[in-house]
N, CA, C and O of each residue as an XYZ file, in Angstrom:
288
protein
N     -43.613    122.610    -21.885
C     -43.181    123.607    -22.852
C     -41.688    123.444    -23.074
O     -40.931    123.262    -22.120
N     -41.280    123.505    -24.274
C     -39.862    123.373    -24.581
C     -39.172    124.711    -24.392
O     -39.798    125.769    -24.448
N     -37.893    124.641    -24.171
C     -37.126    125.864    -23.958
C     -36.584    126.357    -25.297
O     -36.032    125.580    -26.076
N     -36.743    127.633    -25.554
C     -36.329    128.205    -26.831
C     -34.910    128.731    -26.727
O     -34.602    129.509    -25.824
N     -34.064    128.326    -27.620
C     -32.670    128.760    -27.603
C     -32.442    129.932    -28.563
O     -31.772    130.900    -28.206
N     -32.990    129.852    -29.770
C     -32.854    130.928    -30.755
C     -34.265    131.379    -31.132
O     -35.106    130.551    -31.485
N     -34.523    132.648    -31.062
C     -35.876    133.129    -31.329
C     -36.212    133.171    -32.815
O     -37.376    133.016    -33.183
N     -35.233    133.373    -33.663
C     -35.511    133.589    -35.074
C     -36.007    132.384    -35.847
O     -36.935    132.515    -36.645
N     -35.422    131.212    -35.638
C     -35.726    130.068    -36.488
C     -36.125    128.829    -35.708
O     -35.879    127.715    -36.168
N     -36.716    128.986    -34.570
C     -37.113    127.818    -33.796
C     -38.278    127.111    -34.451
O     -39.143    127.723    -35.078
N     -38.271    125.817    -34.286
C     -39.356    124.995    -34.794
C     -39.856    124.161    -33.629
O     -39.061    123.632    -32.852
N     -41.163    124.043    -33.507
C     -41.777    123.306    -32.410
C     -41.486    121.818    -32.611
O     -41.830    121.260    -33.653
N     -40.846    121.158    -31.606
C     -40.426    119.773    -31.801
C     -41.523    118.724    -31.626
O     -41.442    117.656    -32.234
N     -42.548    118.998    -30.812
C     -43.585    117.998    -30.555
C     -44.948    118.669    -30.491
O     -45.048    119.894    -30.432
N     -45.990    117.858    -30.502
C     -47.343    118.358    -30.311
C     -48.085    118.638    -31.599
O     -47.635    118.284    -32.689
N     -49.226    119.279    -31.453
C     -50.109    119.535    -32.577
C     -49.463    120.425    -33.632
O     -49.721    120.253    -34.823
N     -48.634    121.367    -33.218
C     -47.991    122.295    -34.158
C     -46.554    121.888    -34.486
O     -45.726    122.741    -34.805
N     -46.257    120.592    -34.411
C     -44.914    120.080    -34.680
C     -44.445    120.507    -36.066
O     -45.175    120.384    -37.050
N     -43.210    121.013    -36.126
C     -42.620    121.414    -37.394
C     -42.919    122.842    -37.803
O     -42.364    123.327    -38.789
N     -43.783    123.525    -37.070
C     -44.127    124.915    -37.390
C     -43.321    125.856    -36.507
O     -42.746    125.447    -35.499
N     -43.291    127.111    -36.900
C     -42.624    128.107    -36.067
C     -43.572    128.535    -34.948
O     -44.788    128.530    -35.144
N     -43.045    128.904    -33.784
C     -43.903    129.274    -32.657
C     -44.598    130.621    -32.871
O     -44.109    131.492    -33.590
N     -45.744    130.757    -32.227
C     -46.478    132.014    -32.300
C     -45.831    133.042    -31.378
O     -44.956    132.710    -30.577
N     -46.262    134.268    -31.496
C     -45.764    135.334    -30.626
C     -46.092    135.007    -29.174
O     -45.275    135.247    -28.286
N     -47.280    134.463    -28.927
C     -47.675    134.107    -27.563
C     -46.761    133.022    -26.991
O     -46.395    133.082    -25.817
N     -46.389    132.032    -27.807
C     -45.496    130.971    -27.346
C     -44.119    131.523    -27.007
O     -43.513    131.125    -26.013
N     -43.632    132.430    -27.826
C     -42.335    133.057    -27.558
C     -42.403    133.859    -26.268
O     -41.477    133.807    -25.458
N     -43.483    134.598    -26.067
C     -43.653    135.385    -24.846
C     -43.676    134.482    -23.618
O     -43.011    134.780    -22.625
N     -44.444    133.362    -23.667
C     -44.511    132.438    -22.541
C     -43.137    131.842    -22.236
O     -42.764    131.701    -21.071
N     -42.390    131.494    -23.274
C     -41.059    130.928    -23.067
C     -40.133    131.945    -22.411
O     -39.393    131.605    -21.488
N     -40.167    133.176    -22.876
C     -39.315    134.215    -22.295
C     -39.731    134.542    -20.865
O     -38.875    134.769    -20.010
N     -41.038    134.569    -20.595
C     -41.518    134.847    -19.245
C     -41.122    133.724    -18.295
O     -40.732    133.984    -17.156
N     -41.218    132.481    -18.750
C     -40.811    131.352    -17.919
C     -39.325    131.377    -17.621
O     -38.909    131.090    -16.499
N     -38.527    131.718    -18.614
C     -37.078    131.816    -18.426
C     -36.755    132.920    -17.422
O     -35.931    132.722    -16.529
N     -37.397    134.080    -17.560
C     -37.150    135.199    -16.646
C     -37.534    134.823    -15.214
O     -36.847    135.206    -14.267
N     -38.626    134.077    -15.054
C     -39.071    133.673    -13.733
C     -38.064    132.707    -13.098
O     -37.759    132.821    -11.911
N     -37.552    131.764    -13.882
C     -36.561    130.822    -13.358
C     -35.270    131.531    -12.977
O     -34.630    131.167    -11.990
N     -34.885    132.534    -13.744
C     -33.663    133.281    -13.438
C     -33.846    134.172    -12.216
O     -32.900    134.369    -11.453
N     -35.048    134.713    -12.015
C     -35.301    135.633    -10.908
C     -35.428    134.901     -9.574
O     -35.090    135.462     -8.531
N     -35.912    133.649     -9.591
C     -36.180    132.920     -8.350
C     -35.540    131.533     -8.378
O     -36.254    130.532     -8.337
N     -34.196    131.452     -8.449
C     -33.565    130.123     -8.510
C     -33.795    129.303     -7.239
O     -33.830    128.074     -7.297
N     -33.952    129.972     -6.092
C     -34.189    129.232     -4.854
C     -35.538    128.533     -4.872
O     -35.687    127.471     -4.267
N     -36.521    129.107     -5.553
C     -37.828    128.461     -5.662
C     -37.733    127.201     -6.521
O     -38.388    126.200     -6.233
N     -36.929    127.252     -7.559
C     -36.735    126.084     -8.417
C     -36.055    124.972     -7.623
O     -36.460    123.813     -7.710
N     -35.023    125.319     -6.849
C     -34.330    124.321     -6.036
C     -35.266    123.713     -4.999
O     -35.229    122.505     -4.763
N     -36.108    124.542     -4.376
C     -37.050    124.039     -3.379
C     -38.066    123.098     -4.026
O     -38.419    122.070     -3.448
N     -38.534    123.447     -5.217
C     -39.492    122.588     -5.913
C     -38.861    121.245     -6.276
O     -39.510    120.205     -6.164
N     -37.602    121.262     -6.709
C     -36.902    120.013     -7.026
C     -36.733    119.155     -5.767
O     -36.908    117.938     -5.816
N     -36.393    119.792     -4.642
C     -36.227    119.062     -3.383
C     -37.553    118.460     -2.932
O     -37.592    117.315     -2.480
N     -38.643    119.224     -3.052
C     -39.961    118.713     -2.682
C     -40.361    117.531     -3.560
O     -40.902    116.542     -3.065
N     -40.099    117.632     -4.844
C     -40.441    116.551     -5.761
C     -39.642    115.289     -5.423
O     -40.189    114.187     -5.427
N     -38.353    115.453     -5.131
C     -37.521    114.307     -4.760
C     -38.036    113.665     -3.472
O     -38.056    112.440     -3.353
N     -38.452    114.488     -2.513
C     -38.990    113.962     -1.263
C     -40.281    113.182     -1.522
O     -40.487    112.119     -0.936
N     -41.135    113.689     -2.378
C     -42.378    112.983     -2.707
C     -42.092    111.659     -3.402
O     -42.785    110.672     -3.155
N     -41.087    111.623     -4.261
C     -40.724    110.389     -4.959
C     -40.196    109.336     -3.984
O     -40.334    108.138     -4.233
N     -39.594    109.773     -2.877
C     -39.073    108.858     -1.865
C     -40.109    108.500     -0.810
O     -39.797    107.791      0.147
N     -41.336    108.978     -0.971
C     -42.399    108.673     -0.029
C     -42.429    109.580      1.180
O     -43.166    109.312      2.129
N     -41.661    110.630      1.171
C     -41.631    111.574      2.278
C     -42.558    112.746      1.971
O     -42.792    113.078      0.809
N     -43.076    113.363      3.016
C     -43.897    114.557      2.837
C     -43.047    115.775      3.162
O     -42.536    115.883      4.277
N     -42.881    116.701      2.213
C     -42.091    117.902      2.524
C     -42.800    118.755      3.566
O     -44.027    118.859      3.567
N     -42.025    119.360      4.443
C     -42.577    120.186      5.507
C     -42.864    121.597      5.028
O     -42.504    121.963      3.909
N     -43.516    122.395      5.877
C     -43.803    123.782      5.495
C     -42.519    124.599      5.421
O     -41.533    124.299      6.093
N     -42.552    125.620      4.604
C     -41.394    126.501      4.440
C     -41.691    127.839      5.110
O     -42.818    128.333      5.064
N     -40.664    128.419      5.734
C     -40.820    129.743      6.330
C     -40.793    130.800      5.227
O     -40.084    130.653      4.232
N     -41.568    131.860      5.413
C     -41.598    132.941      4.431
C     -40.230    133.585      4.333
O     -39.774    133.914      3.238
N     -39.578    133.767      5.457
C     -38.241    134.330      5.517
C     -37.350    133.344      6.254
O     -37.421    133.257      7.480
N     -36.506    132.593      5.535
C     -35.756    131.501      6.160
C     -34.914    131.898      7.371
O     -34.728    131.073      8.265
N     -34.410    133.096      7.437
C     -33.585    133.517      8.557
C     -34.381    133.988      9.757
O     -33.795    134.311     10.791
N     -35.689    134.037      9.652
C     -36.537    134.605     10.692
C     -37.352    133.512     11.357
O     -37.812    132.594     10.678
N     -37.541    133.585     12.649
C     -38.353    132.625     13.358
C     -39.785    133.161     13.393
O     -40.022    134.318     13.740
N     -40.734    132.293     13.025
C     -42.135    132.736     13.062
C     -42.725    132.482     14.453
O     -42.289    131.571     15.157
N     -43.686    133.265     14.833
C     -44.313    133.125     16.163
C     -45.499    132.236     16.122
O     -46.139    132.013     17.150
């Protein structure tokens, strides 16, 4: 999904609806995705680190639910 910068006059750059304006549902999905990335930046960083580890042939380890806490 492409990231929407201006809501009023955006045009879909690729895909089946190329050149058309996005639907209300597409705008909602874009805004929800943006809000999720802003709310959980640490999750985005962890996902990028895991992806980089997979690209290097490494297996990422499990993550603690609360990083400062030791699990039993």
